[in-house]
mmCIF file of the N, C-alpha and C atoms, coordinates in Angstrom:
data_MODEL
# 
_entry.id   MODEL 
# 
loop_
_atom_site.group_PDB 
_atom_site.id 
_atom_site.type_symbol 
_atom_site.label_atom_id 
_atom_site.label_alt_id 
_atom_site.label_comp_id 
_atom_site.label_asym_id 
_atom_site.label_entity_id 
_atom_site.label_seq_id 
_atom_site.pdbx_PDB_ins_code 
_atom_site.Cartn_x 
_atom_site.Cartn_y 
_atom_site.Cartn_z 
_atom_site.occupancy 
_atom_site.B_iso_or_equiv 
_atom_site.pdbx_formal_charge 
_atom_site.auth_seq_id 
_atom_site.auth_comp_id 
_atom_site.auth_asym_id 
_atom_site.auth_atom_id 
_atom_site.pdbx_PDB_model_num 
ATOM 1   N N  . MET A 1 1  ? 44.010 187.521 111.709 1.00 0.00 ? 1  MET A N  1 
ATOM 2   C CA . MET A 1 1  ? 45.560 187.638 111.480 1.00 0.00 ? 1  MET A CA 1 
ATOM 3   C C  . MET A 1 1  ? 45.901 189.069 111.121 1.00 0.00 ? 1  MET A C  1 
ATOM 4   N N  . ILE A 1 2  ? 44.903 190.041 110.232 1.00 0.00 ? 2  ILE A N  1 
ATOM 5   C CA . ILE A 1 2  ? 44.947 191.121 109.768 1.00 0.00 ? 2  ILE A CA 1 
ATOM 6   C C  . ILE A 1 2  ? 45.135 192.175 110.820 1.00 0.00 ? 2  ILE A C  1 
ATOM 7   N N  . LYS A 1 3  ? 44.160 191.462 111.607 1.00 0.00 ? 3  LYS A N  1 
ATOM 8   C CA . LYS A 1 3  ? 44.000 192.497 112.896 1.00 0.00 ? 3  LYS A CA 1 
ATOM 9   C C  . LYS A 1 3  ? 45.362 192.633 113.529 1.00 0.00 ? 3  LYS A C  1 
ATOM 10  N N  . LYS A 1 4  ? 45.907 191.350 113.862 1.00 0.00 ? 4  LYS A N  1 
ATOM 11  C CA . LYS A 1 4  ? 47.034 191.443 114.513 1.00 0.00 ? 4  LYS A CA 1 
ATOM 12  C C  . LYS A 1 4  ? 47.978 192.247 113.837 1.00 0.00 ? 4  LYS A C  1 
ATOM 13  N N  . ILE A 1 5  ? 48.174 192.376 112.574 1.00 0.00 ? 5  ILE A N  1 
ATOM 14  C CA . ILE A 1 5  ? 49.373 192.785 111.833 1.00 0.00 ? 5  ILE A CA 1 
ATOM 15  C C  . ILE A 1 5  ? 48.950 194.546 112.143 1.00 0.00 ? 5  ILE A C  1 
ATOM 16  N N  . PHE A 1 6  ? 47.477 194.998 111.984 1.00 0.00 ? 6  PHE A N  1 
ATOM 17  C CA . PHE A 1 6  ? 47.444 196.185 112.019 1.00 0.00 ? 6  PHE A CA 1 
ATOM 18  C C  . PHE A 1 6  ? 47.644 196.759 113.321 1.00 0.00 ? 6  PHE A C  1 
ATOM 19  N N  . ARG A 1 7  ? 47.406 196.082 114.273 1.00 0.00 ? 7  ARG A N  1 
ATOM 20  C CA . ARG A 1 7  ? 47.619 196.137 115.630 1.00 0.00 ? 7  ARG A CA 1 
ATOM 21  C C  . ARG A 1 7  ? 49.264 196.509 115.997 1.00 0.00 ? 7  ARG A C  1 
ATOM 22  N N  . ILE A 1 8  ? 49.868 195.688 115.392 1.00 0.00 ? 8  ILE A N  1 
ATOM 23  C CA . ILE A 1 8  ? 51.613 195.759 115.457 1.00 0.00 ? 8  ILE A CA 1 
ATOM 24  C C  . ILE A 1 8  ? 51.877 197.077 114.901 1.00 0.00 ? 8  ILE A C  1 
ATOM 25  N N  . ILE A 1 9  ? 51.330 197.243 113.424 1.00 0.00 ? 9  ILE A N  1 
ATOM 26  C CA . ILE A 1 9  ? 51.768 198.557 112.863 1.00 0.00 ? 9  ILE A CA 1 
ATOM 27  C C  . ILE A 1 9  ? 51.434 199.643 113.703 1.00 0.00 ? 9  ILE A C  1 
ATOM 28  N N  . LYS A 1 10 ? 49.985 199.604 114.343 1.00 0.00 ? 10 LYS A N  1 
ATOM 29  C CA . LYS A 1 10 ? 49.248 200.812 115.008 1.00 0.00 ? 10 LYS A CA 1 
ATOM 30  C C  . LYS A 1 10 ? 50.482 201.055 116.101 1.00 0.00 ? 10 LYS A C  1 
ATOM 31  N N  . SER A 1 11 ? 51.095 200.239 116.848 1.00 0.00 ? 11 SER A N  1 
ATOM 32  C CA . SER A 1 11 ? 51.612 200.270 118.069 1.00 0.00 ? 11 SER A CA 1 
ATOM 33  C C  . SER A 1 11 ? 52.910 200.959 117.571 1.00 0.00 ? 11 SER A C  1 
ATOM 34  N N  . VAL A 1 12 ? 53.450 200.635 116.532 1.00 0.00 ? 12 VAL A N  1 
ATOM 35  C CA . VAL A 1 12 ? 54.709 201.253 116.086 1.00 0.00 ? 12 VAL A CA 1 
ATOM 36  C C  . VAL A 1 12 ? 54.692 202.956 115.564 1.00 0.00 ? 12 VAL A C  1 
ATOM 37  N N  . LEU A 1 13 ? 53.669 202.859 114.957 1.00 0.00 ? 13 LEU A N  1 
ATOM 38  C CA . LEU A 1 13 ? 53.466 204.547 114.525 1.00 0.00 ? 13 LEU A CA 1 
ATOM 39  C C  . LEU A 1 13 ? 53.077 205.387 115.626 1.00 0.00 ? 13 LEU A C  1 
ATOM 40  N N  . ILE A 1 14 ? 52.194 205.108 116.429 1.00 0.00 ? 14 ILE A N  1 
ATOM 41  C CA . ILE A 1 14 ? 51.401 206.119 117.095 1.00 0.00 ? 14 ILE A CA 1 
ATOM 42  C C  . ILE A 1 14 ? 52.057 205.580 118.556 1.00 0.00 ? 14 ILE A C  1 
ATOM 43  N N  . LYS A 1 15 ? 52.488 206.902 118.989 1.00 0.00 ? 15 LYS A N  1 
ATOM 44  C CA . LYS A 1 15 ? 53.323 206.910 120.253 1.00 0.00 ? 15 LYS A CA 1 
ATOM 45  C C  . LYS A 1 15 ? 52.273 207.279 121.345 1.00 0.00 ? 15 LYS A C  1 
ATOM 46  N N  . GLU A 1 16 ? 52.441 206.518 122.525 1.00 0.00 ? 16 GLU A N  1 
ATOM 47  C CA . GLU A 1 16 ? 51.443 206.837 123.704 1.00 0.00 ? 16 GLU A CA 1 
ATOM 48  C C  . GLU A 1 16 ? 51.836 208.038 124.534 1.00 0.00 ? 16 GLU A C  1 
ATOM 49  N N  . LYS A 1 17 ? 50.999 208.767 124.917 1.00 0.00 ? 17 LYS A N  1 
ATOM 50  C CA . LYS A 1 17 ? 51.645 209.832 125.839 1.00 0.00 ? 17 LYS A CA 1 
ATOM 51  C C  . LYS A 1 17 ? 52.503 209.301 126.930 1.00 0.00 ? 17 LYS A C  1 
ATOM 52  N N  . THR A 1 18 ? 53.481 210.248 127.077 1.00 0.00 ? 18 THR A N  1 
ATOM 53  C CA . THR A 1 18 ? 54.233 209.812 128.728 1.00 0.00 ? 18 THR A CA 1 
ATOM 54  C C  . THR A 1 18 ? 54.195 211.049 129.496 1.00 0.00 ? 18 THR A C  1 
ATOM 55  N N  . PHE A 1 19 ? 54.689 210.593 130.959 1.00 0.00 ? 19 PHE A N  1 
ATOM 56  C CA . PHE A 1 19 ? 54.512 211.964 131.634 1.00 0.00 ? 19 PHE A CA 1 
ATOM 57  C C  . PHE A 1 19 ? 55.913 211.774 132.498 1.00 0.00 ? 19 PHE A C  1 
ATOM 58  N N  . PRO A 1 20 ? 56.332 212.810 132.673 1.00 0.00 ? 20 PRO A N  1 
ATOM 59  C CA . PRO A 1 20 ? 57.755 212.615 133.673 1.00 0.00 ? 20 PRO A CA 1 
ATOM 60  C C  . PRO A 1 20 ? 57.240 212.366 135.088 1.00 0.00 ? 20 PRO A C  1 
ATOM 61  N N  . CYS A 1 21 ? 57.919 211.035 135.702 1.00 0.00 ? 21 CYS A N  1 
ATOM 62  C CA . CYS A 1 21 ? 57.449 210.458 137.006 1.00 0.00 ? 21 CYS A CA 1 
ATOM 63  C C  . CYS A 1 21 ? 58.823 210.499 137.786 1.00 0.00 ? 21 CYS A C  1 
ATOM 64  N N  . ILE A 1 22 ? 58.310 209.949 139.018 1.00 0.00 ? 22 ILE A N  1 
ATOM 65  C CA . ILE A 1 22 ? 59.297 209.903 140.146 1.00 0.00 ? 22 ILE A CA 1 
ATOM 66  C C  . ILE A 1 22 ? 58.875 208.637 140.488 1.00 0.00 ? 22 ILE A C  1 
ATOM 67  N N  . VAL A 1 23 ? 59.855 207.738 140.563 1.00 0.00 ? 23 VAL A N  1 
ATOM 68  C CA . VAL A 1 23 ? 59.462 206.393 140.811 1.00 0.00 ? 23 VAL A CA 1 
ATOM 69  C C  . VAL A 1 23 ? 60.522 206.238 141.998 1.00 0.00 ? 23 VAL A C  1 
ATOM 70  N N  . TRP A 1 24 ? 59.810 205.444 143.096 1.00 0.00 ? 24 TRP A N  1 
ATOM 71  C CA . TRP A 1 24 ? 60.447 205.358 144.321 1.00 0.00 ? 24 TRP A CA 1 
ATOM 72  C C  . TRP A 1 24 ? 60.512 203.321 144.613 1.00 0.00 ? 24 TRP A C  1 
ATOM 73  N N  . ASP A 1 25 ? 61.940 202.886 144.422 1.00 0.00 ? 25 ASP A N  1 
ATOM 74  C CA . ASP A 1 25 ? 61.473 201.245 144.648 1.00 0.00 ? 25 ASP A CA 1 
ATOM 75  C C  . ASP A 1 25 ? 61.958 200.989 146.101 1.00 0.00 ? 25 ASP A C  1 
ATOM 76  N N  . GLY A 1 26 ? 62.010 201.855 146.954 1.00 0.00 ? 26 GLY A N  1 
ATOM 77  C CA . GLY A 1 26 ? 62.566 201.621 148.538 1.00 0.00 ? 26 GLY A CA 1 
ATOM 78  C C  . GLY A 1 26 ? 63.726 201.674 148.735 1.00 0.00 ? 26 GLY A C  1 
ATOM 79  N N  . LYS A 1 27 ? 64.647 202.051 147.686 1.00 0.00 ? 27 LYS A N  1 
ATOM 80  C CA . LYS A 1 27 ? 66.079 201.816 147.974 1.00 0.00 ? 27 LYS A CA 1 
ATOM 81  C C  . LYS A 1 27 ? 66.549 203.198 147.111 1.00 0.00 ? 27 LYS A C  1 
ATOM 82  N N  . LYS A 1 28 ? 66.173 203.641 145.829 1.00 0.00 ? 28 LYS A N  1 
ATOM 83  C CA . LYS A 1 28 ? 66.440 204.587 144.602 1.00 0.00 ? 28 LYS A CA 1 
ATOM 84  C C  . LYS A 1 28 ? 65.487 204.946 144.505 1.00 0.00 ? 28 LYS A C  1 
ATOM 85  N N  . MET A 1 29 ? 65.603 206.349 143.866 1.00 0.00 ? 29 MET A N  1 
ATOM 86  C CA . MET A 1 29 ? 64.735 207.030 143.372 1.00 0.00 ? 29 MET A CA 1 
ATOM 87  C C  . MET A 1 29 ? 65.019 207.082 141.410 1.00 0.00 ? 29 MET A C  1 
ATOM 88  N N  . SER A 1 30 ? 63.921 206.925 140.761 1.00 0.00 ? 30 SER A N  1 
ATOM 89  C CA . SER A 1 30 ? 64.441 207.114 139.530 1.00 0.00 ? 30 SER A CA 1 
ATOM 90  C C  . SER A 1 30 ? 63.419 208.264 138.877 1.00 0.00 ? 30 SER A C  1 
ATOM 91  N N  . TYR A 1 31 ? 63.565 208.649 137.492 1.00 0.00 ? 31 TYR A N  1 
ATOM 92  C CA . TYR A 1 31 ? 62.867 210.036 136.880 1.00 0.00 ? 31 TYR A CA 1 
ATOM 93  C C  . TYR A 1 31 ? 62.766 209.550 135.159 1.00 0.00 ? 31 TYR A C  1 
ATOM 94  N N  . PRO A 1 32 ? 61.867 208.116 135.401 1.00 0.00 ? 32 PRO A N  1 
ATOM 95  C CA . PRO A 1 32 ? 61.316 208.214 134.076 1.00 0.00 ? 32 PRO A CA 1 
ATOM 96  C C  . PRO A 1 32 ? 60.444 208.657 133.489 1.00 0.00 ? 32 PRO A C  1 
ATOM 97  N N  . HIS A 1 33 ? 60.344 208.657 131.987 1.00 0.00 ? 33 HIS A N  1 
ATOM 98  C CA . HIS A 1 33 ? 58.942 208.915 131.456 1.00 0.00 ? 33 HIS A CA 1 
ATOM 99  C C  . HIS A 1 33 ? 58.341 207.683 131.159 1.00 0.00 ? 33 HIS A C  1 
ATOM 100 N N  . LEU A 1 34 ? 57.126 207.687 131.797 1.00 0.00 ? 34 LEU A N  1 
ATOM 101 C CA . LEU A 1 34 ? 56.021 206.438 132.125 1.00 0.00 ? 34 LEU A CA 1 
ATOM 102 C C  . LEU A 1 34 ? 54.592 206.731 131.093 1.00 0.00 ? 34 LEU A C  1 
ATOM 103 N N  . THR A 1 35 ? 54.264 205.534 130.556 1.00 0.00 ? 35 THR A N  1 
ATOM 104 C CA . THR A 1 35 ? 52.611 205.995 129.774 1.00 0.00 ? 35 THR A CA 1 
ATOM 105 C C  . THR A 1 35 ? 51.712 205.404 130.929 1.00 0.00 ? 35 THR A C  1 
ATOM 106 N N  . ASN A 1 36 ? 50.649 205.644 130.869 1.00 0.00 ? 36 ASN A N  1 
ATOM 107 C CA . ASN A 1 36 ? 49.526 205.510 131.566 1.00 0.00 ? 36 ASN A CA 1 
ATOM 108 C C  . ASN A 1 36 ? 49.533 203.897 132.064 1.00 0.00 ? 36 ASN A C  1 
ATOM 109 N N  . LYS A 1 37 ? 49.762 203.165 130.753 1.00 0.00 ? 37 LYS A N  1 
ATOM 110 C CA . LYS A 1 37 ? 49.665 201.954 130.995 1.00 0.00 ? 37 LYS A CA 1 
ATOM 111 C C  . LYS A 1 37 ? 50.920 201.233 132.107 1.00 0.00 ? 37 LYS A C  1 
ATOM 112 N N  . GLN A 1 38 ? 52.072 201.841 131.740 1.00 0.00 ? 38 GLN A N  1 
ATOM 113 C CA . GLN A 1 38 ? 53.504 201.706 132.775 1.00 0.00 ? 38 GLN A CA 1 
ATOM 114 C C  . GLN A 1 38 ? 53.159 201.746 134.062 1.00 0.00 ? 38 GLN A C  1 
ATOM 115 N N  . ILE A 1 39 ? 52.515 202.995 134.373 1.00 0.00 ? 39 ILE A N  1 
ATOM 116 C CA . ILE A 1 39 ? 52.226 203.713 135.736 1.00 0.00 ? 39 ILE A CA 1 
ATOM 117 C C  . ILE A 1 39 ? 51.343 202.615 136.358 1.00 0.00 ? 39 ILE A C  1 
ATOM 118 N N  . LYS A 1 40 ? 50.110 202.108 135.652 1.00 0.00 ? 40 LYS A N  1 
ATOM 119 C CA . LYS A 1 40 ? 49.134 201.041 136.479 1.00 0.00 ? 40 LYS A CA 1 
ATOM 120 C C  . LYS A 1 40 ? 49.816 200.045 136.401 1.00 0.00 ? 40 LYS A C  1 
ATOM 121 N N  . GLU A 1 41 ? 50.751 199.315 135.853 1.00 0.00 ? 41 GLU A N  1 
ATOM 122 C CA . GLU A 1 41 ? 51.114 198.043 136.172 1.00 0.00 ? 41 GLU A CA 1 
ATOM 123 C C  . GLU A 1 41 ? 51.917 198.350 137.266 1.00 0.00 ? 41 GLU A C  1 
ATOM 124 N N  . ILE A 1 42 ? 52.857 199.278 137.375 1.00 0.00 ? 42 ILE A N  1 
ATOM 125 C CA . ILE A 1 42 ? 53.600 199.202 138.581 1.00 0.00 ? 42 ILE A CA 1 
ATOM 126 C C  . ILE A 1 42 ? 52.839 199.614 140.028 1.00 0.00 ? 42 ILE A C  1 
ATOM 127 N N  . GLU A 1 43 ? 51.630 200.543 139.534 1.00 0.00 ? 43 GLU A N  1 
ATOM 128 C CA . GLU A 1 43 ? 50.687 200.492 140.747 1.00 0.00 ? 43 GLU A CA 1 
ATOM 129 C C  . GLU A 1 43 ? 50.062 199.161 141.206 1.00 0.00 ? 43 GLU A C  1 
ATOM 130 N N  . GLU A 1 44 ? 49.945 198.499 140.448 1.00 0.00 ? 44 GLU A N  1 
ATOM 131 C CA . GLU A 1 44 ? 48.954 197.313 140.601 1.00 0.00 ? 44 GLU A CA 1 
ATOM 132 C C  . GLU A 1 44 ? 49.547 195.780 140.787 1.00 0.00 ? 44 GLU A C  1 
ATOM 133 N N  . SER A 1 45 ? 50.578 195.645 139.997 1.00 0.00 ? 45 SER A N  1 
ATOM 134 C CA . SER A 1 45 ? 51.765 194.176 139.817 1.00 0.00 ? 45 SER A CA 1 
ATOM 135 C C  . SER A 1 45 ? 52.006 194.059 141.108 1.00 0.00 ? 45 SER A C  1 
ATOM 136 N N  . PRO A 1 46 ? 51.957 192.459 141.641 1.00 0.00 ? 46 PRO A N  1 
ATOM 137 C CA . PRO A 1 46 ? 52.616 192.306 142.750 1.00 0.00 ? 46 PRO A CA 1 
ATOM 138 C C  . PRO A 1 46 ? 54.149 192.318 142.782 1.00 0.00 ? 46 PRO A C  1 
ATOM 139 N N  . LYS A 1 47 ? 54.623 192.402 141.321 1.00 0.00 ? 47 LYS A N  1 
ATOM 140 C CA . LYS A 1 47 ? 55.949 192.146 141.405 1.00 0.00 ? 47 LYS A CA 1 
ATOM 141 C C  . LYS A 1 47 ? 56.801 193.481 141.597 1.00 0.00 ? 47 LYS A C  1 
ATOM 142 N N  . TYR A 1 48 ? 55.718 194.715 141.639 1.00 0.00 ? 48 TYR A N  1 
ATOM 143 C CA . TYR A 1 48 ? 56.329 196.089 142.241 1.00 0.00 ? 48 TYR A CA 1 
ATOM 144 C C  . TYR A 1 48 ? 55.928 196.337 143.381 1.00 0.00 ? 48 TYR A C  1 
ATOM 145 N N  . GLU A 1 49 ? 55.363 195.299 144.167 1.00 0.00 ? 49 GLU A N  1 
ATOM 146 C CA . GLU A 1 49 ? 55.042 195.927 145.842 1.00 0.00 ? 49 GLU A CA 1 
ATOM 147 C C  . GLU A 1 49 ? 56.119 196.469 146.467 1.00 0.00 ? 49 GLU A C  1 
ATOM 148 N N  . GLY A 1 50 ? 55.479 197.508 146.848 1.00 0.00 ? 50 GLY A N  1 
ATOM 149 C CA . GLY A 1 50 ? 56.447 198.356 147.854 1.00 0.00 ? 50 GLY A CA 1 
ATOM 150 C C  . GLY A 1 50 ? 56.945 199.761 146.990 1.00 0.00 ? 50 GLY A C  1 
ATOM 151 N N  . TRP A 1 51 ? 56.517 199.647 145.699 1.00 0.00 ? 51 TRP A N  1 
ATOM 152 C CA . TRP A 1 51 ? 57.075 200.772 144.708 1.00 0.00 ? 51 TRP A CA 1 
ATOM 153 C C  . TRP A 1 51 ? 55.833 201.910 145.045 1.00 0.00 ? 51 TRP A C  1 
ATOM 154 N N  . SER A 1 52 ? 56.362 202.976 144.684 1.00 0.00 ? 52 SER A N  1 
ATOM 155 C CA . SER A 1 52 ? 55.537 204.255 144.213 1.00 0.00 ? 52 SER A CA 1 
ATOM 156 C C  . SER A 1 52 ? 55.774 204.768 143.284 1.00 0.00 ? 52 SER A C  1 
ATOM 157 N N  . VAL A 1 53 ? 54.718 205.590 142.501 1.00 0.00 ? 53 VAL A N  1 
ATOM 158 C CA . VAL A 1 53 ? 54.777 206.137 141.192 1.00 0.00 ? 53 VAL A CA 1 
ATOM 159 C C  . VAL A 1 53 ? 54.088 207.873 141.588 1.00 0.00 ? 53 VAL A C  1 
ATOM 160 N N  . ILE A 1 54 ? 55.055 208.753 141.399 1.00 0.00 ? 54 ILE A N  1 
ATOM 161 C CA . ILE A 1 54 ? 54.368 209.739 141.644 1.00 0.00 ? 54 ILE A CA 1 
ATOM 162 C C  . ILE A 1 54 ? 54.502 210.925 140.325 1.00 0.00 ? 54 ILE A C  1 
ATOM 163 N N  . ILE A 1 55 ? 53.489 211.272 139.514 1.00 0.00 ? 55 ILE A N  1 
ATOM 164 C CA . ILE A 1 55 ? 53.684 212.003 138.089 1.00 0.00 ? 55 ILE A CA 1 
ATOM 165 C C  . ILE A 1 55 ? 54.232 213.404 138.666 1.00 0.00 ? 55 ILE A C  1 
ATOM 166 N N  . ASN A 1 56 ? 55.371 213.760 138.233 1.00 0.00 ? 56 ASN A N  1 
ATOM 167 C CA . ASN A 1 56 ? 56.047 215.176 138.243 1.00 0.00 ? 56 ASN A CA 1 
ATOM 168 C C  . ASN A 1 56 ? 55.440 216.037 137.263 1.00 0.00 ? 56 ASN A C  1 
ATOM 169 N N  . GLU A 1 57 ? 54.553 217.149 138.307 1.00 0.00 ? 57 GLU A N  1 
ATOM 170 C CA . GLU A 1 57 ? 53.537 217.970 137.437 1.00 0.00 ? 57 GLU A CA 1 
ATOM 171 C C  . GLU A 1 57 ? 54.608 219.223 137.476 1.00 0.00 ? 57 GLU A C  1 
ATOM 172 N N  . ASP A 1 58 ? 55.465 219.108 138.171 1.00 0.00 ? 58 ASP A N  1 
ATOM 173 C CA . ASP A 1 58 ? 56.358 220.571 137.702 1.00 0.00 ? 58 ASP A CA 1 
ATOM 174 C C  . ASP A 1 58 ? 57.028 220.409 136.670 1.00 0.00 ? 58 ASP A C  1 
ATOM 175 N N  . VAL A 1 59 ? 57.178 219.523 135.757 1.00 0.00 ? 59 VAL A N  1 
ATOM 176 C CA . VAL A 1 59 ? 57.959 219.634 134.582 1.00 0.00 ? 59 VAL A CA 1 
ATOM 177 C C  . VAL A 1 59 ? 56.956 219.443 133.318 1.00 0.00 ? 59 VAL A C  1 
ATOM 178 N N  . ILE A 1 60 ? 55.534 218.983 133.804 1.00 0.00 ? 60 ILE A N  1 
ATOM 179 C CA . ILE A 1 60 ? 54.434 219.225 132.685 1.00 0.00 ? 60 ILE A CA 1 
ATOM 180 C C  . ILE A 1 60 ? 54.259 220.608 131.929 1.00 0.00 ? 60 ILE A C  1 
# 
């Protein structure tokens, strides 16, 4: 119980590093800032089949 509360507080206070990305879903492009976790989810999840994520290194 205490670990769960600590994890919630930690997730609110500590921000994950985000990367400027180009996301192509087959129809349109978007330019969100995504975390590593979000990038992995798009690359591996069958929900996002056909999507591609490219980290925009020009902006970094």
